[in-house]
N, C-alpha and C positions, 0 to 999 in steps of 0.2 A: 617590460618591466623588470626590474633586479629584484633577484630573489629576496634580497632583505625587505623591500618594498613589498611584494607580495606576502610576507610572513608578517610584517607589520599590519597591513589591511586586514589579513585572517584573523589574527590575534584581536585588533580592535574590534571587529565585527562580532566575535563571540563574546568578549567584554560587554558588549553594550546589550546582550541578550540576557544578562543577570544570573539564569539560574538554567543550566542545560544538560539534557540527556543525549547523547549521543549512541545512535544505532551501530553498534561496534561487532562489527564481525571477525576481525583481526586482519583485514586485506590492507594494503598499503592507503587508501583513501580514507577509510575510517580510522586509520590509526593517526594519520596526520589532524583531521579533525578532532579526535579526542585528544592528542599531545596539544594542539592549539588551545582547547578547552580549558585543560588542566593548566596550562600556562597563564590564561586569561583569568580563570575565575577560580582555580585551586579546588576546595572542597564543593564549591557551590556547581561543580560539573560531574557528571557519572556517566561510565560507558555501560552499555545495556547489551548484552551477548543473548539471542534466542538458541535455545536448547530443543531440538525435535529430532526424529530420526534422519530427516534430510542434511543434518549437520555432520560431518564426518569426526569420529572423537578425535583424532589427531588434530584438527583445526579448533576445536573447542579448547583442548588444552593449550594450544600455541596461542588463542586469544586471552585465555587466563594469563599466560607468561607476559605476553606483550601490555596488557594493562598494568601487570606489576612492573614491568619496566618503565612505561610510562609516567607511572605515580598516581594515575587516576584512580578514583573509587570505581568499582566495577561490580556489577551484579550479572548473574545469569538467570534468565527466566524461561521457564518452560512454554512452547508454543505449542498449538494442536490443530495447526493447517492441515495434518494429515487425516483429522477427522472430518474436514470440510468435504462434502462430496464434489462440490465445483472444484476444488484443488486436486482431487484424487482423479478426476476426469482426464485432467492434462490436455486439454483441448487447444493450448496455446496462451491462455491467460491465467496459468496456474502462478506466476510470479505475484500479480495482482492480489491474489487471496493470501499469498502468503505474507506479503507485506501488510496487508489489511489487517492480518492476525497480530503481525508483530507491533504494530504502530497503536493497534487496540490494547494490547497487552501493556504497553508503555505508559498510555494515556491512563490505563486503571491504576499506575502507581505514581500519578503526578503527584498527590498529598504526600504519600510514603516517601518519595525520593526527593520532596521539596523543589520541584523544578517549574519552569516557565515556559520552555521552548525545547522541542523535541529537533534533533539535525541528523541528517543522513551524511554518507559520505560520497554522495553522487557529484561529478566533476563536470565540467564543460563539454567533455568527448561523450558523455551519456546522451546529451540532447541529439534529436534526431536518429536515434537508434530505436530499435523496437525494445521498448522499456515499460511494461504493464505495471511494474512496481512504482514509477515516477506518477503514474495514474492515482495511484492508492496514495502516494505520498501528498498529492495534491488536495485530495478529498480530506487529509488528515490536518493539514496545514503544517506539513513538516517543512522545516528550513534545509536549504542545501548550500552551506557556508562556502564551500569549493566554487559552485557555479557563481554565487552572488559576488565573490570576488574576482572572478573569471579566470580559473585554475585549469589548464588541461591536464591530462594524466603525465605528462611528461614534467609539469610544472610540480605535480604533487610527488612525484618520484625525487625531484631534485630537492625538495623541502624536506622529504624525509631522509634522504642521504645528509643533508645539511644538519639535522638534529639527531643524525647517528640512529635511526630508526632500524632494527634488524630485517623489517620487510619492505626495505626501500625499493628491493629489487625483484620482490617477490610475485610470482606470476599470478594472474586473476585465478580465484578457485571458486566457481559458483557452487551452490547447493548440489547435492547427490540427485536431487529430483531433476536437473537439469540434463542429467545424462540419459533420461527417458525420452524417447521418441514421441512425439505428439500423439495423444490418443490411447498411448499406452499407460494403462492405470497405475497410479503412484500406490506402491505398498510398502510396507518396512521392510518384508521378505527382500523385494527388488532392490530397495536402497541397500541392503546390507551386504547384498550380493557384489553391487557395483563397488561399495566400499572394499571389500575385501579383495576383489580383482584389481583394483588401483592401487592396494597395498603392495600388491605382488610386483607390479610394475616398478613403483617406488623401492622397493628392496634391490630392484636391477639399475636402480640410480638412473630411472627415468622421470624426472620432475614435471617435465610439463608434459602430460598425457592425459587422455581422457579413454573411458571405457562408454561407450554410447551403446544403450540398451534397446533393441529393437524387437519387435513383435515375432513371436516364434523364439524366444529366447536366445537369441541373436546377439552376440556382443562384437562390437566393431571397436577395434583398437585404433587409437590415434596417437602418434608420436612424432616428435620432430622429424623432418626427412633425414636427416643424417644418422638417426637412428633406426630406420628400416632396415637396413641390411642387418644390423644385431639381432633384430626379433627374428628375422627368417632363419638364422642359423640352426641348425637340428637340435642341438642341445637346448638352447634357449626356447626355440618354439615348442619343444615337447613339453618343457617345465610349464610355460604357460598354457598351453593346451590341457594340460594334465589338471591343473590347479581350476581352471575355469570351468571343465566338465564336472570337477568335483563339487564346484560352487553352485551348479545347475544349469549352466549355459550349455545348451545343445549346440550350437554353431559358434566357433571363433573365427573373426576375420580380421585382417590387419589391413586399414585403409592406405593404401597406395598416394593418397592426396597429402597425407601426411597430418599434423595437428591443424586444425582450423578452431579458434574459439567461435562458439556460438552458432556453429553449422547447423545445428537440428532446427533454427528458427526458418531455415528453407522450407521446411514441411508445414510449417504455419500457415493456416487460410489467410489469404491476402487481405480478407475483409476484418478479420481481426486486428492485424497488422496495421490498419488504418484506424481504427477505434482506439489504439493504444500507443500511437507513435506520438512522440512529444517533440517538437521543434523549438529551437531557439527563439525566444520570444513570447512564447506562450508561457502562462503559469506554471510553474514548476511545484 
């Protein structure tokens, strides 16, 4: 399908929804849905961004700037998933409770926002992966325009680039809680520790990186393979370890496998994975 045909279908689908709220993280997927909604519906669309300890301050700021760039009406709502013991337990179902909290919060604003439909930025590639958040979305009757039109991540990036959205090539940036190994309780202190640790890596111009937090206050740093040698240089290594220890990490390790998105899912109980797997053809 040609890119203009994809765009036309996406905009037409959103226009048919009349009044739409987009769960807006500021990533490329939700940005394309928000931009399409604004093109289709103007002021009858709104982008809603969650604010909680699991959202890096830099990401929240970037989401605000992106919404302004798109031109869509934008609100930031506080969410309280970290007060839910089931979320804090971090047993592998954390994303389910996070998304349930967000969608419930948006639903509570339906009258105030004057909306009919809530949309997410889930794309076709998300189907079949371990995505507890999609289960929550199904329970709240959330629409997934990118999936409904049949758009993969590569299609979404192509549309974003054609619309000159500044995030068209932005790497995925999951919430800070995703850095905590399953079974390690989610606390505001641990989330802040990870945020500050990754901020140092970003200062070193390592944009695609993660600080994984394991039991025993162990930090496992993941960067692209070509950056491994840089981090092992004495001066850089010392700067990182000094700062990480200052933040409260007892052990600091460099993962020689390099950056691997979502690799902590390997630690999730297989039974939980089967409960929350979403495959193409199932209700989304």
